[in-house]
N, CA and C atoms as a LAMMPS dump frame, in Angstrom:
ITEM: TIMESTEP
0
ITEM: NUMBER OF ATOMS
507
ITEM: BOX BOUNDS ff ff ff
-5.0000000000000000e+02 5.0000000000000000e+02
-5.0000000000000000e+02 5.0000000000000000e+02
-5.0000000000000000e+02 5.0000000000000000e+02
ITEM: ATOMS id mol type element x y z
1 1 1 N 86.31 283.025 -363.481
2 1 2 C 85.362 283.991 -363.672
3 1 3 C 84.263 283.432 -364.633
4 2 1 N 84.686 282.858 -365.818
5 2 2 C 83.591 282.362 -366.671
6 2 3 C 82.756 281.183 -366.131
7 3 1 N 83.354 280.353 -365.352
8 3 2 C 82.581 279.348 -364.673
9 3 3 C 81.635 280.005 -363.555
10 4 1 N 82.229 280.986 -362.834
11 4 2 C 81.436 281.677 -361.88
12 4 3 C 80.129 282.288 -362.517
13 5 1 N 80.289 282.936 -363.618
14 5 2 C 79.211 283.53 -364.379
15 5 3 C 78.257 282.553 -364.805
16 6 1 N 78.63 281.345 -365.282
17 6 2 C 77.808 280.248 -365.795
18 6 3 C 76.967 279.684 -364.693
19 7 1 N 77.624 279.516 -363.568
20 7 2 C 76.888 279.078 -362.365
21 7 3 C 75.886 279.944 -361.886
22 8 1 N 76.24 281.282 -361.993
23 8 2 C 75.252 282.295 -361.578
24 8 3 C 74.055 282.318 -362.536
25 9 1 N 74.332 282.166 -363.701
26 9 2 C 73.255 282.216 -364.794
27 9 3 C 72.375 280.985 -364.509
28 10 1 N 72.882 279.888 -364.364
29 10 2 C 72.093 278.738 -364.126
30 10 3 C 71.223 278.774 -362.827
31 11 1 N 71.737 279.233 -361.81
32 11 2 C 70.907 279.515 -360.575
33 11 3 C 69.843 280.454 -360.802
34 12 1 N 70.279 281.637 -361.428
35 12 2 C 69.173 282.598 -361.66
36 12 3 C 67.971 282.095 -362.589
37 13 1 N 68.435 281.268 -363.524
38 13 2 C 67.442 280.712 -364.467
39 13 3 C 66.469 279.776 -363.511
40 14 1 N 67.006 278.905 -362.736
41 14 2 C 66.191 278.069 -361.949
42 14 3 C 65.236 278.922 -360.97
43 15 1 N 65.776 280.086 -360.481
44 15 2 C 65.023 281.018 -359.706
45 15 3 C 64.063 281.852 -360.383
46 16 1 N 64.151 281.738 -361.846
47 16 2 C 63.172 282.574 -362.632
48 16 3 C 63.601 284.017 -362.816
49 17 1 N 64.886 284.324 -362.403
50 17 2 C 65.334 285.741 -362.593
51 17 3 C 65.959 285.739 -364.033
52 18 1 N 65.096 285.97 -364.883
53 18 2 C 65.52 286.032 -366.291
54 18 3 C 66.561 287.012 -366.71
55 19 1 N 66.351 288.208 -366.179
56 19 2 C 67.418 289.348 -366.588
57 19 3 C 68.757 288.998 -366.08
58 20 1 N 68.847 288.688 -364.793
59 20 2 C 70.135 288.311 -364.24
60 20 3 C 70.768 287.108 -364.984
61 21 1 N 69.974 286.077 -365.186
62 21 2 C 70.488 284.954 -365.818
63 21 3 C 71.063 285.15 -367.237
64 22 1 N 70.253 286.027 -367.92
65 22 2 C 70.73 286.23 -369.324
66 22 3 C 72.062 287.12 -369.271
67 23 1 N 72.081 288.008 -368.294
68 23 2 C 73.24 288.975 -368.148
69 23 3 C 74.547 288.039 -367.854
70 24 1 N 74.313 287.082 -366.931
71 24 2 C 75.485 286.156 -366.628
72 24 3 C 75.845 285.153 -367.741
73 25 1 N 74.835 284.722 -368.513
74 25 2 C 75.095 283.948 -369.593
75 25 3 C 76.049 284.733 -370.728
76 26 1 N 75.546 285.969 -370.973
77 26 2 C 76.201 286.809 -371.959
78 26 3 C 77.633 287.122 -371.595
79 27 1 N 77.809 287.486 -370.205
80 27 2 C 79.175 287.755 -369.609
81 27 3 C 80.071 286.449 -369.788
82 28 1 N 79.543 285.365 -369.585
83 28 2 C 80.244 284.046 -369.68
84 28 3 C 80.658 283.94 -371.205
85 29 1 N 79.773 284.041 -371.98
86 29 2 C 79.86 283.92 -373.514
87 29 3 C 80.921 284.883 -373.965
88 30 1 N 80.987 286.169 -373.562
89 30 2 C 82.007 287.138 -374.005
90 30 3 C 83.37 286.692 -373.452
91 31 1 N 83.527 286.234 -372.25
92 31 2 C 84.731 285.779 -371.719
93 31 3 C 85.345 284.603 -372.618
94 32 1 N 84.445 283.663 -372.875
95 32 2 C 84.834 282.535 -373.575
96 32 3 C 85.227 282.831 -374.972
97 33 1 N 84.592 283.802 -375.559
98 33 2 C 84.909 284.164 -376.968
99 33 3 C 86.235 284.849 -376.955
100 34 1 N 86.513 285.744 -376.047
101 34 2 C 87.855 286.324 -375.898
102 34 3 C 89.007 285.276 -375.842
103 35 1 N 88.567 284.242 -375.1
104 35 2 C 89.648 283.087 -374.823
105 35 3 C 89.704 282.199 -375.891
106 36 1 N 88.747 282.216 -376.819
107 36 2 C 88.537 281.294 -377.895
108 36 3 C 88.343 279.832 -377.446
109 37 1 N 87.584 279.819 -376.42
110 37 2 C 87.206 278.363 -375.884
111 37 3 C 85.896 277.976 -376.547
112 38 1 N 86.11 277.142 -377.733
113 38 2 C 84.91 276.871 -378.538
114 38 3 C 84.121 275.795 -377.98
115 39 1 N 84.635 274.828 -377.267
116 39 2 C 83.739 273.893 -376.53
117 39 3 C 82.918 274.616 -375.527
118 40 1 N 83.435 275.555 -374.736
119 40 2 C 82.676 276.217 -373.839
120 40 3 C 81.564 277.189 -374.426
121 41 1 N 82.005 277.743 -375.493
122 41 2 C 81.091 278.591 -376.287
123 41 3 C 79.911 277.633 -376.858
124 42 1 N 80.142 276.572 -377.434
125 42 2 C 79.031 275.68 -377.811
126 42 3 C 78.225 275.344 -376.829
127 43 1 N 78.63 275.103 -375.585
128 43 2 C 77.934 274.727 -374.25
129 43 3 C 76.985 275.872 -373.957
130 44 1 N 77.62 277.047 -373.938
131 44 2 C 76.941 278.349 -373.513
132 44 3 C 75.841 278.602 -374.585
133 45 1 N 76.052 278.392 -375.802
134 45 2 C 75.04 278.723 -376.791
135 45 3 C 73.806 277.744 -376.609
136 46 1 N 74.074 276.532 -376.166
137 46 2 C 73.105 275.53 -375.831
138 46 3 C 72.365 275.921 -374.671
139 47 1 N 73.042 276.339 -373.586
140 47 2 C 72.535 276.969 -372.326
141 47 3 C 71.541 278.074 -372.732
142 48 1 N 71.995 278.971 -373.505
143 48 2 C 71.179 280.158 -373.849
144 48 3 C 69.857 279.66 -374.552
145 49 1 N 70.003 278.752 -375.489
146 49 2 C 68.808 278.151 -376.122
147 49 3 C 67.829 277.641 -375.17
148 50 1 N 68.436 276.765 -374.156
149 50 2 C 67.584 276.207 -373.084
150 50 3 C 66.982 277.329 -372.281
151 51 1 N 67.686 278.384 -372.038
152 51 2 C 67.126 279.536 -371.237
153 51 3 C 65.968 280.05 -371.956
154 52 1 N 66.106 280.251 -373.252
155 52 2 C 64.901 280.787 -373.969
156 52 3 C 63.686 279.917 -374.15
157 53 1 N 64.146 278.675 -374.363
158 53 2 C 63.016 277.468 -374.488
159 53 3 C 62.343 277.568 -373.136
160 54 1 N 62.906 277.59 -372.007
161 54 2 C 62.351 277.56 -370.767
162 54 3 C 61.307 278.619 -370.442
163 55 1 N 61.659 279.829 -371.022
164 55 2 C 60.723 280.94 -370.859
165 55 3 C 59.755 281.188 -372.048
166 56 1 N 59.661 280.211 -372.907
167 56 2 C 58.698 280.301 -373.893
168 56 3 C 59.022 281.052 -375.252
169 57 1 N 60.404 281.183 -375.514
170 57 2 C 60.778 281.988 -376.672
171 57 3 C 61.433 280.951 -377.69
172 58 1 N 60.608 280.27 -378.326
173 58 2 C 61.111 279.275 -379.167
174 58 3 C 61.978 279.672 -380.303
175 59 1 N 61.586 280.814 -380.969
176 59 2 C 62.412 281.224 -382.018
177 59 3 C 63.88 281.63 -381.551
178 60 1 N 63.972 282.351 -380.419
179 60 2 C 65.248 282.689 -379.897
180 60 3 C 65.992 281.443 -379.578
181 61 1 N 65.334 280.445 -378.939
182 61 2 C 65.973 279.253 -378.575
183 61 3 C 66.555 278.564 -379.693
184 62 1 N 65.78 278.402 -380.854
185 62 2 C 66.318 277.732 -382.069
186 62 3 C 67.415 278.327 -382.646
187 63 1 N 67.332 279.693 -382.575
188 63 2 C 68.543 280.504 -383.225
189 63 3 C 69.84 279.998 -382.375
190 64 1 N 69.827 280.016 -381.098
191 64 2 C 71.048 279.717 -380.215
192 64 3 C 71.306 278.097 -380.45
193 65 1 N 70.306 277.231 -380.467
194 65 2 C 70.661 275.834 -380.591
195 65 3 C 71.375 275.65 -381.965
196 66 1 N 70.779 276.256 -383.104
197 66 2 C 71.525 276.207 -384.373
198 66 3 C 72.798 276.75 -384.297
199 67 1 N 73.088 277.865 -383.646
200 67 2 C 74.518 278.443 -383.538
201 67 3 C 75.428 277.38 -382.838
202 68 1 N 74.814 276.831 -381.804
203 68 2 C 75.721 275.857 -380.988
204 68 3 C 75.888 274.534 -381.946
205 69 1 N 74.931 274.163 -382.611
206 69 2 C 75.196 273.022 -383.631
207 69 3 C 76.259 273.506 -384.683
208 70 1 N 76.239 274.573 -385.28
209 70 2 C 77.16 275.05 -386.285
210 70 3 C 78.569 274.926 -385.618
211 71 1 N 78.795 275.626 -384.543
212 71 2 C 80.047 275.615 -383.889
213 71 3 C 80.512 274.157 -383.475
214 72 1 N 79.63 273.376 -383.028
215 72 2 C 80.068 271.96 -382.631
216 72 3 C 80.378 271.166 -383.832
217 73 1 N 79.731 271.367 -384.883
218 73 2 C 80.1 270.697 -386.101
219 73 3 C 81.583 271.146 -386.582
220 74 1 N 81.869 272.293 -386.37
221 74 2 C 83.285 272.822 -386.916
222 74 3 C 84.314 272.49 -385.935
223 75 1 N 83.998 271.98 -384.797
224 75 2 C 85.025 271.425 -383.901
225 75 3 C 84.889 269.988 -383.712
226 76 1 N 83.905 269.312 -384.459
227 76 2 C 83.773 267.928 -384.551
228 76 3 C 83.467 267.362 -383.097
229 77 1 N 82.67 267.895 -382.418
230 77 2 C 82.218 267.474 -381.09
231 77 3 C 80.797 266.857 -381.122
232 78 1 N 80.881 265.454 -381.437
233 78 2 C 79.708 264.796 -381.53
234 78 3 C 78.708 264.873 -380.495
235 79 1 N 79.216 264.762 -379.27
236 79 2 C 78.371 264.903 -378.045
237 79 3 C 77.6 266.195 -378.105
238 80 1 N 78.275 267.274 -378.291
239 80 2 C 77.733 268.536 -378.271
240 80 3 C 76.691 268.721 -379.404
241 81 1 N 77.091 268.1 -380.725
242 81 2 C 76.252 268.146 -381.74
243 81 3 C 74.855 267.392 -381.453
244 82 1 N 75.072 266.205 -380.718
245 82 2 C 73.86 265.463 -380.337
246 82 3 C 73.076 266.24 -379.488
247 83 1 N 73.565 266.959 -378.523
248 83 2 C 72.646 267.805 -377.677
249 83 3 C 71.845 268.964 -378.404
250 84 1 N 72.602 269.46 -379.351
251 84 2 C 72.03 270.493 -380.146
252 84 3 C 70.943 269.89 -380.968
253 85 1 N 71.059 268.859 -381.625
254 85 2 C 70.173 268.163 -382.339
255 85 3 C 68.829 267.9 -381.625
256 86 1 N 69.083 267.372 -380.372
257 86 2 C 67.975 267.04 -379.405
258 86 3 C 67.152 268.22 -379.028
259 87 1 N 67.85 269.265 -378.774
260 87 2 C 67.195 270.557 -378.45
261 87 3 C 66.499 271.191 -379.514
262 88 1 N 67.079 271.161 -380.71
263 88 2 C 66.336 271.581 -381.882
264 88 3 C 64.962 270.797 -382.183
265 89 1 N 65.124 269.47 -381.872
266 89 2 C 63.856 268.585 -382.011
267 89 3 C 62.759 269.138 -381.026
268 90 1 N 63.171 269.526 -379.844
269 90 2 C 62.213 270 -378.882
270 90 3 C 61.505 271.278 -379.533
271 91 1 N 62.283 272.269 -380.137
272 91 2 C 61.66 273.399 -380.761
273 91 3 C 60.628 272.947 -381.91
274 92 1 N 61.162 272.007 -382.681
275 92 2 C 60.164 271.591 -383.901
276 92 3 C 58.943 270.869 -383.232
277 93 1 N 59.031 270.436 -382.088
278 93 2 C 57.782 269.916 -381.375
279 93 3 C 56.906 270.923 -381.115
280 94 1 N 57.422 272.007 -380.478
281 94 2 C 56.588 273.328 -380.134
282 94 3 C 56.004 273.756 -381.396
283 95 1 N 56.74 273.821 -382.516
284 95 2 C 56.072 274.322 -383.884
285 95 3 C 55.183 273.289 -384.373
286 96 1 N 55.042 272.023 -383.793
287 96 2 C 54.317 270.975 -384.397
288 96 3 C 54.746 270.488 -385.799
289 97 1 N 56.004 270.704 -386.059
290 97 2 C 56.657 270.276 -387.142
291 97 3 C 57.28 268.867 -386.798
292 98 1 N 56.508 267.811 -386.79
293 98 2 C 56.904 266.592 -386.153
294 98 3 C 57.913 265.775 -386.931
295 99 1 N 57.832 265.942 -388.325
296 99 2 C 58.792 265.302 -389.195
297 99 3 C 60.199 265.781 -388.949
298 100 1 N 60.339 267.121 -388.799
299 100 2 C 61.673 267.624 -388.422
300 100 3 C 62.09 267.327 -387.032
301 101 1 N 61.063 267.214 -386.14
302 101 2 C 61.449 266.772 -384.708
303 101 3 C 61.972 265.291 -384.843
304 102 1 N 61.314 264.522 -385.479
305 102 2 C 61.726 263.05 -385.544
306 102 3 C 63.163 263 -386.225
307 103 1 N 63.331 263.833 -387.21
308 103 2 C 64.613 263.846 -387.922
309 103 3 C 65.889 264.316 -386.952
310 104 1 N 65.589 265.298 -386.312
311 104 2 C 66.596 265.781 -385.192
312 104 3 C 66.782 264.864 -384.132
313 105 1 N 65.673 264.345 -383.701
314 105 2 C 65.884 263.304 -382.528
315 105 3 C 66.741 262.064 -383.062
316 106 1 N 66.425 261.645 -384.245
317 106 2 C 67.092 260.444 -384.811
318 106 3 C 68.583 260.766 -384.946
319 107 1 N 68.886 261.977 -385.487
320 107 2 C 70.249 262.299 -385.679
321 107 3 C 71.001 262.417 -384.332
322 108 1 N 70.263 262.923 -383.349
323 108 2 C 70.784 262.935 -382.048
324 108 3 C 71.218 261.647 -381.439
325 109 1 N 70.182 260.811 -381.564
326 109 2 C 70.318 259.41 -381.02
327 109 3 C 71.47 258.673 -381.578
328 110 1 N 71.681 258.864 -382.983
329 110 2 C 72.77 258.194 -383.685
330 110 3 C 74.054 258.787 -383.062
331 111 1 N 74.119 260.007 -382.932
332 111 2 C 75.433 260.618 -382.381
333 111 3 C 75.635 260.151 -381.025
334 112 1 N 74.609 260.164 -380.132
335 112 2 C 74.72 259.779 -378.768
336 112 3 C 75.305 258.195 -378.77
337 113 1 N 74.693 257.368 -379.629
338 113 2 C 75.166 256.09 -379.765
339 113 3 C 76.618 255.937 -380.108
340 114 1 N 76.969 256.794 -381.14
341 114 2 C 78.511 256.775 -381.634
342 114 3 C 79.339 257.114 -380.57
343 115 1 N 79.051 258.063 -379.543
344 115 2 C 79.975 258.429 -378.441
345 115 3 C 79.624 257.686 -377.221
346 116 1 N 78.742 256.864 -377.295
347 116 2 C 78.319 255.886 -376.112
348 116 3 C 77.868 256.75 -374.957
349 117 1 N 77.093 257.703 -375.134
350 117 2 C 76.525 258.502 -374.079
351 117 3 C 75.136 257.892 -373.754
352 118 1 N 75.078 257.16 -372.805
353 118 2 C 73.908 256.34 -372.258
354 118 3 C 72.824 257.385 -371.809
355 119 1 N 73.191 258.335 -371.097
356 119 2 C 72.195 259.334 -370.592
357 119 3 C 71.665 260.182 -371.666
358 120 1 N 72.362 260.535 -372.744
359 120 2 C 71.839 261.216 -373.868
360 120 3 C 70.908 260.229 -374.524
361 121 1 N 71.354 258.961 -374.744
362 121 2 C 70.412 258.043 -375.545
363 121 3 C 69.02 257.696 -374.725
364 122 1 N 69.184 257.743 -373.396
365 122 2 C 67.946 257.508 -372.647
366 122 3 C 66.984 258.775 -372.809
367 123 1 N 67.643 259.824 -372.691
368 123 2 C 66.803 261.108 -372.799
369 123 3 C 66.13 261.25 -374.252
370 124 1 N 66.881 260.873 -375.248
371 124 2 C 66.275 261.057 -376.672
372 124 3 C 65.241 259.886 -376.924
373 125 1 N 65.509 258.682 -376.296
374 125 2 C 64.494 257.569 -376.482
375 125 3 C 63.207 257.99 -375.762
376 126 1 N 63.385 258.562 -374.62
377 126 2 C 62.214 259.117 -373.848
378 126 3 C 61.495 260.094 -374.712
379 127 1 N 62.167 260.998 -375.247
380 127 2 C 61.603 262.108 -376.029
381 127 3 C 60.844 261.576 -377.115
382 128 1 N 61.5 260.477 -377.842
383 128 2 C 60.822 259.934 -379.015
384 128 3 C 59.554 259.251 -378.555
385 129 1 N 59.614 258.469 -377.531
386 129 2 C 58.516 257.829 -376.943
387 129 3 C 57.355 258.832 -376.648
388 130 1 N 57.61 259.806 -376.054
389 130 2 C 56.712 260.84 -375.656
390 130 3 C 56.003 261.418 -376.962
391 131 1 N 56.841 261.802 -377.946
392 131 2 C 56.321 262.271 -379.3
393 131 3 C 55.459 261.296 -380.037
394 132 1 N 55.908 259.986 -379.939
395 132 2 C 55.056 258.964 -380.606
396 132 3 C 53.715 258.822 -379.914
397 133 1 N 53.708 258.957 -378.473
398 133 2 C 52.612 258.839 -377.695
399 133 3 C 51.607 259.971 -378.041
400 134 1 N 52.191 261.211 -378.22
401 134 2 C 51.489 262.448 -378.593
402 134 3 C 50.75 262.227 -379.841
403 135 1 N 51.328 261.468 -380.757
404 135 2 C 50.744 261.252 -382.105
405 135 3 C 49.884 259.94 -382.059
406 136 1 N 49.723 259.446 -380.82
407 136 2 C 48.785 258.307 -380.674
408 136 3 C 49.305 257.059 -381.449
409 137 1 N 50.656 256.928 -381.507
410 137 2 C 51.224 255.814 -382.071
411 137 3 C 51.934 254.932 -380.806
412 138 1 N 50.913 254.392 -380.133
413 138 2 C 51.302 253.921 -378.829
414 138 3 C 52.209 252.681 -378.737
415 139 1 N 52.222 251.872 -379.691
416 139 2 C 53.065 250.678 -379.663
417 139 3 C 54.497 251.15 -379.926
418 140 1 N 54.735 252.056 -380.884
419 140 2 C 56.103 252.55 -381.015
420 140 3 C 56.602 253.361 -379.883
421 141 1 N 55.706 254.152 -379.298
422 141 2 C 55.997 254.954 -378.137
423 141 3 C 56.474 254.026 -377.018
424 142 1 N 55.758 252.918 -376.841
425 142 2 C 56.121 251.957 -375.789
426 142 3 C 57.47 251.321 -376.048
427 143 1 N 57.8 251.114 -377.322
428 143 2 C 59.02 250.482 -377.634
429 143 3 C 60.181 251.447 -377.201
430 144 1 N 60.083 252.814 -377.597
431 144 2 C 61.099 253.686 -377.237
432 144 3 C 61.179 253.653 -375.659
433 145 1 N 60.271 253.813 -375.003
434 145 2 C 60.194 253.935 -373.64
435 145 3 C 60.784 252.711 -372.935
436 146 1 N 60.543 251.597 -373.505
437 146 2 C 61.065 250.351 -373.03
438 146 3 C 62.448 250.274 -373.376
439 147 1 N 63.012 250.681 -374.462
440 147 2 C 64.438 250.737 -374.768
441 147 3 C 65.149 251.756 -373.894
442 148 1 N 64.487 252.767 -373.395
443 148 2 C 65.173 253.759 -372.342
444 148 3 C 65.141 253.069 -371.105
445 149 1 N 64.11 252.335 -370.676
446 149 2 C 64.076 251.715 -369.465
447 149 3 C 65.12 250.646 -369.306
448 150 1 N 65.288 249.895 -370.475
449 150 2 C 66.241 248.796 -370.46
450 150 3 C 67.619 249.361 -370.333
451 151 1 N 67.945 250.382 -371.069
452 151 2 C 69.295 251.06 -370.955
453 151 3 C 69.45 251.645 -369.544
454 152 1 N 68.417 252.296 -369.028
455 152 2 C 68.608 252.907 -367.764
456 152 3 C 68.962 251.719 -366.702
457 153 1 N 68.3 250.676 -366.807
458 153 2 C 68.641 249.567 -365.79
459 153 3 C 70.094 249.036 -366.127
460 154 1 N 70.475 249.013 -367.373
461 154 2 C 71.747 248.416 -367.714
462 154 3 C 72.852 249.313 -367.179
463 155 1 N 72.734 250.533 -367.273
464 155 2 C 73.847 251.523 -366.801
465 155 3 C 73.457 252.007 -365.415
466 156 1 N 72.463 251.524 -364.818
467 156 2 C 71.983 252.029 -363.435
468 156 3 C 71.839 253.458 -363.404
469 157 1 N 71.08 254.051 -364.299
470 157 2 C 70.713 255.432 -364.481
471 157 3 C 69.357 255.573 -363.73
472 158 1 N 69.339 255.891 -362.472
473 158 2 C 68.074 255.84 -361.838
474 158 3 C 67.12 256.968 -362.21
475 159 1 N 67.541 258.182 -362.659
476 159 2 C 66.613 259.226 -363.088
477 159 3 C 65.769 258.829 -364.233
478 160 1 N 66.452 257.973 -365.199
479 160 2 C 65.78 257.682 -366.429
480 160 3 C 64.67 256.661 -366.155
481 161 1 N 64.904 255.768 -365.213
482 161 2 C 63.974 254.633 -364.987
483 161 3 C 62.788 255.243 -364.196
484 162 1 N 63.073 256.227 -363.306
485 162 2 C 61.957 256.779 -362.564
486 162 3 C 61.065 257.575 -363.497
487 163 1 N 61.64 258.355 -364.527
488 163 2 C 60.931 258.963 -365.364
489 163 3 C 60.026 258.051 -366.26
490 164 1 N 60.567 257.067 -366.758
491 164 2 C 59.762 256.05 -367.596
492 164 3 C 58.707 255.455 -366.836
493 165 1 N 58.961 255.095 -365.597
494 165 2 C 58.08 254.328 -364.676
495 165 3 C 56.797 255.303 -364.554
496 166 1 N 57.001 256.48 -364.364
497 166 2 C 55.92 257.411 -364.013
498 166 3 C 55.124 257.659 -365.348
499 167 1 N 55.689 257.579 -366.444
500 167 2 C 54.951 257.833 -367.783
501 167 3 C 54.363 256.648 -368.336
502 168 1 N 54.611 255.391 -367.763
503 168 2 C 53.954 254.129 -368.23
504 168 3 C 52.618 253.905 -367.531
505 169 1 N 52.296 254.741 -366.525
506 169 2 C 51.168 254.292 -365.827
507 169 3 C 49.936 254.671 -366.602
């Protein structure tokens, strides 16, 4: 039932059905809380943060990402912590608080490196490159995008190399 609700939430989010998606996320969260499934709860809190971020509610998104981070820290789930830090960085970009965005991206990158999560590393390297580009620090931006491209090739992660190729033109 909890997986069913989460899948329904994800599909409804992609379809833009905000109310239905939120309802299913909350139902899934409630079920996982009753079952004390902390890993699933941390994921759902991140999903809810992403949901709010997607629809332009940065403050609400940050609240859910921070809740996910706190829970992930309590269960020592480095990969989940990394995801939370990367998502928090996105919010600080929206707020144009670039120092905090860099701080959170770098923490996420370090955690992804610790758990050897290549996809997470590629994503954060791309985000750092994009942020440096936004700040017109082109050489540093290029370095991060190149690192992401190299790692994408190394692990044969096609989505990452396609993304980088499109952004290097």
